[in-house]
C-alpha positions as a Markdown table, in Angstrom:
| # | Residue | x | y | z |
|---|---|---|---|---|
| 1 | Unk | -1.2 | -16.5 | 14.3 |
| 2 | Unk | -3.4 | -16.3 | 16.8 |
| 3 | Unk | -4.1 | -14.3 | 19.7 |
| 4 | Unk | -0.1 | -15.4 | 21.3 |
| 5 | Unk | 0.6 | -11.9 | 19.2 |
| 6 | Unk | 2.1 | -9.3 | 20.3 |
| 7 | Unk | 0.4 | -6.5 | 20.9 |
| 8 | Unk | 2.0 | -3.0 | 21.0 |
| 9 | Unk | 2.5 | -1.5 | 17.1 |
| 10 | Unk | 1.5 | 1.9 | 16.6 |
| 11 | Unk | 0.4 | 3.1 | 12.9 |
| 12 | Unk | 3.4 | 5.5 | 12.9 |
| 13 | Unk | 5.6 | 2.3 | 13.3 |
| 14 | Unk | 4.2 | 0.4 | 10.5 |
| 15 | Unk | 4.2 | 3.5 | 8.4 |
| 16 | Unk | 7.8 | 3.9 | 9.1 |
| 17 | Unk | 8.4 | 0.5 | 7.7 |
| 18 | Unk | 6.3 | 0.5 | 4.4 |
| 19 | Unk | 7.9 | 4.0 | 3.3 |
| 20 | Unk | 11.0 | 2.5 | 1.5 |
| 21 | Unk | 9.5 | -0.1 | 0.1 |
| 22 | Unk | 10.0 | 0.1 | -3.5 |
| 23 | Unk | 7.4 | -1.8 | -4.3 |
| 24 | Unk | 4.1 | -3.3 | -2.6 |
| 25 | Unk | 1.4 | -6.3 | -3.3 |
| 26 | Unk | -1.9 | -5.1 | -3.3 |
| 27 | Unk | -4.5 | -7.7 | -2.8 |
| 28 | Unk | -7.8 | -6.8 | -4.4 |
| 29 | Unk | -11.1 | -9.3 | -4.1 |
| 30 | Unk | -12.5 | -9.9 | -8.0 |
| 31 | Unk | -16.5 | -9.5 | -8.9 |
| 32 | Unk | -17.0 | -13.0 | -8.3 |
| 33 | Unk | -15.1 | -13.3 | -5.0 |
| 34 | Unk | -11.5 | -14.5 | -6.1 |
| 35 | Unk | -8.6 | -12.9 | -5.1 |
| 36 | Unk | -6.5 | -10.4 | -7.0 |
| 37 | Unk | -2.7 | -9.2 | -6.1 |
| 38 | Unk | -0.6 | -7.7 | -8.2 |
| 39 | Unk | 2.4 | -5.4 | -7.8 |
| 40 | Unk | 2.0 | -0.9 | -7.2 |
| 41 | Unk | 4.1 | 2.0 | -6.3 |
| 42 | Unk | 3.4 | 3.9 | -3.8 |
| 43 | Unk | 4.7 | 6.3 | -1.7 |
| 44 | Unk | 4.1 | 7.5 | 2.4 |
| 45 | Unk | 3.7 | 11.1 | 3.4 |
| 46 | Unk | 2.8 | 12.0 | 6.4 |
| 47 | Unk | 2.2 | 8.9 | 8.1 |
| 48 | Unk | -0.4 | 8.0 | 4.9 |
| 49 | Unk | -0.1 | 5.3 | 2.2 |
| 50 | Unk | -0.8 | 6.3 | -1.3 |
| 51 | Unk | -0.7 | 4.4 | -4.6 |
| 52 | Unk | -2.0 | 5.2 | -8.0 |
| 53 | Unk | -3.1 | 3.2 | -11.1 |
| 54 | Unk | -5.1 | 3.9 | -14.2 |
| 55 | Unk | -8.9 | 3.3 | -13.7 |
| 56 | Unk | -9.0 | 1.0 | -16.7 |
| 57 | Unk | -6.6 | -1.9 | -14.5 |
| 58 | Unk | -8.3 | -4.8 | -13.1 |
| 59 | Unk | -7.6 | -3.5 | -9.9 |
| 60 | Unk | -8.5 | -0.3 | -10.1 |
| 61 | Unk | -12.2 | -1.6 | -11.0 |
| 62 | Unk | -12.1 | -4.0 | -8.5 |
| 63 | Unk | -11.0 | -1.1 | -6.1 |
| 64 | Unk | -14.5 | 0.6 | -7.2 |
| 65 | Unk | -16.6 | -2.6 | -6.4 |
| 66 | Unk | -15.1 | -3.2 | -3.2 |
| 67 | Unk | -12.6 | -1.0 | -1.6 |
| 68 | Unk | -11.4 | -3.1 | 0.8 |
| 69 | Unk | -7.7 | -4.4 | -0.1 |
| 70 | Unk | -4.7 | -5.6 | 1.4 |
| 71 | Unk | -0.9 | -4.5 | 1.1 |
| 72 | Unk | 2.1 | -5.8 | 2.2 |
| 73 | Unk | 5.7 | -6.2 | 1.7 |
| 74 | Unk | 7.8 | -7.5 | -1.2 |
| 75 | Unk | 9.4 | -10.0 | 1.5 |
| 76 | Unk | 8.7 | -13.1 | 2.9 |
| 77 | Unk | 11.0 | -11.8 | 5.4 |
| 78 | Unk | 10.2 | -9.2 | 7.0 |
| 79 | Unk | 6.2 | -9.0 | 6.5 |
| 80 | Unk | 4.2 | -5.9 | 6.9 |
| 81 | Unk | 0.7 | -7.4 | 5.4 |
| 82 | Unk | -1.8 | -4.5 | 6.1 |
| 83 | Unk | -5.6 | -5.0 | 6.1 |
| 84 | Unk | -8.1 | -1.8 | 5.5 |
| 85 | Unk | -10.0 | 0.5 | 3.0 |
| 86 | Unk | -8.6 | 2.4 | -0.2 |
| 87 | Unk | -10.2 | 6.6 | -1.0 |
| 88 | Unk | -10.1 | 7.4 | -4.4 |
| 89 | Unk | -8.9 | 10.4 | -3.7 |
| 90 | Unk | -9.0 | 11.9 | -7.4 |
| 91 | Unk | -6.7 | 12.7 | -10.4 |
| 92 | Unk | -2.7 | 12.0 | -9.1 |
| 93 | Unk | -2.2 | 15.7 | -10.4 |
| 94 | Unk | -4.6 | 17.4 | -8.0 |
| 95 | Unk | -1.9 | 15.9 | -5.0 |
| 96 | Unk | 0.9 | 17.5 | -6.3 |
| 97 | Unk | 2.6 | 17.2 | -2.7 |
| 98 | Unk | 2.0 | 13.0 | -3.4 |
| 99 | Unk | 3.2 | 13.3 | -7.0 |
| 100 | Unk | 6.6 | 14.9 | -5.7 |
| 101 | Unk | 7.2 | 12.6 | -3.1 |
| 102 | Unk | 6.4 | 9.9 | -5.8 |
| 103 | Unk | 9.1 | 11.5 | -7.9 |
| 104 | Unk | 11.4 | 11.7 | -5.2 |
| 105 | Unk | 11.4 | 8.0 | -4.2 |
| 106 | Unk | 11.3 | 6.6 | -7.4 |
| 107 | Unk | 14.1 | 9.2 | -8.8 |
| 108 | Unk | 15.9 | 6.1 | -11.4 |
| 109 | Unk | 15.5 | 7.8 | -14.7 |
| 110 | Unk | 14.3 | 4.8 | -15.8 |
| 111 | Unk | 11.7 | 5.8 | -13.3 |
| 112 | Unk | 9.6 | 8.6 | -14.7 |
| 113 | Unk | 7.9 | 6.9 | -17.3 |
| 114 | Unk | 6.0 | 4.9 | -14.0 |
| 115 | Unk | 5.5 | 8.2 | -13.0 |
| 116 | Unk | 1.7 | 10.5 | -12.9 |
| 117 | Unk | 4.1 | 13.2 | -14.4 |
| 118 | Unk | 4.9 | 11.2 | -17.4 |
| 119 | Unk | 2.2 | 9.5 | -17.9 |
| 120 | Unk | -1.7 | 10.7 | -18.3 |
| 121 | Unk | -3.2 | 7.5 | -17.9 |
| 122 | Unk | -2.2 | 7.3 | -14.3 |
| 123 | Unk | -5.9 | 8.6 | -13.3 |
| 124 | Unk | -6.7 | 7.8 | -9.6 |
| 125 | Unk | -5.0 | 7.9 | -6.6 |
| 126 | Unk | -5.8 | 5.8 | -3.8 |
| 127 | Unk | -5.1 | 6.6 | -0.2 |
| 128 | Unk | -5.1 | 3.7 | 2.3 |
| 129 | Unk | -7.7 | 3.7 | 5.2 |
| 130 | Unk | -5.9 | 1.3 | 7.2 |
| 131 | Unk | -7.8 | -1.3 | 10.1 |
| 132 | Unk | -5.2 | -3.9 | 10.9 |
| 133 | Unk | -1.9 | -5.2 | 10.3 |
| 134 | Unk | 0.3 | -7.7 | 11.0 |
| 135 | Unk | 3.9 | -7.6 | 10.9 |
| 136 | Unk | 7.3 | -9.7 | 11.8 |
| 137 | Unk | 10.9 | -10.8 | 11.1 |
| 138 | Unk | 11.4 | -14.2 | 10.6 |
| 139 | Unk | 15.1 | -13.8 | 11.5 |
| 140 | Unk | 13.4 | -13.7 | 15.1 |
| 141 | Unk | 9.9 | -14.9 | 14.6 |
| 142 | Unk | 8.6 | -15.3 | 17.8 |
| 143 | Unk | 9.8 | -12.1 | 19.6 |
| 144 | Unk | 9.0 | -9.6 | 16.6 |
| 145 | Unk | 5.2 | -10.5 | 15.9 |
| 146 | Unk | 3.0 | -7.8 | 16.5 |
| 147 | Unk | -0.6 | -6.6 | 15.6 |
| 148 | Unk | -2.2 | -3.4 | 15.2 |
| 149 | Unk | -5.9 | -2.5 | 14.6 |
| 150 | Unk | -7.1 | 1.2 | 14.2 |
| 151 | Unk | -9.5 | 2.5 | 17.4 |
């Protein structure tokens, strides 16, 4: 993937592709520089991606030290990889619209226990500040490679 990637993706189109995913892979850097990957839940609201966690987790400790991270879809067939920063915007309950959107997205009875309203341990909400993205569909790799960069 070099300079032959097609430009032309918009952040709105990328957010649209991220929105329906049930889980995302979050990549952060450990204090020693080694990579850390973990699945997370999140929601896209008004073209903004939010994820939540517990401050005690390794991913949250990593983001507190270095907010640069990447997030991507679960699939290796339908690929969306976004590099950026995750801003700590406080307690999930301080942003009720996001909490409501999460509850709407993850609406199965067994999901509730993993959502902020049902577990006070989820004490941090992050907002992605995207910098660049790469996208493609493996089924039509040559024609679907796209890139996006913030201005």
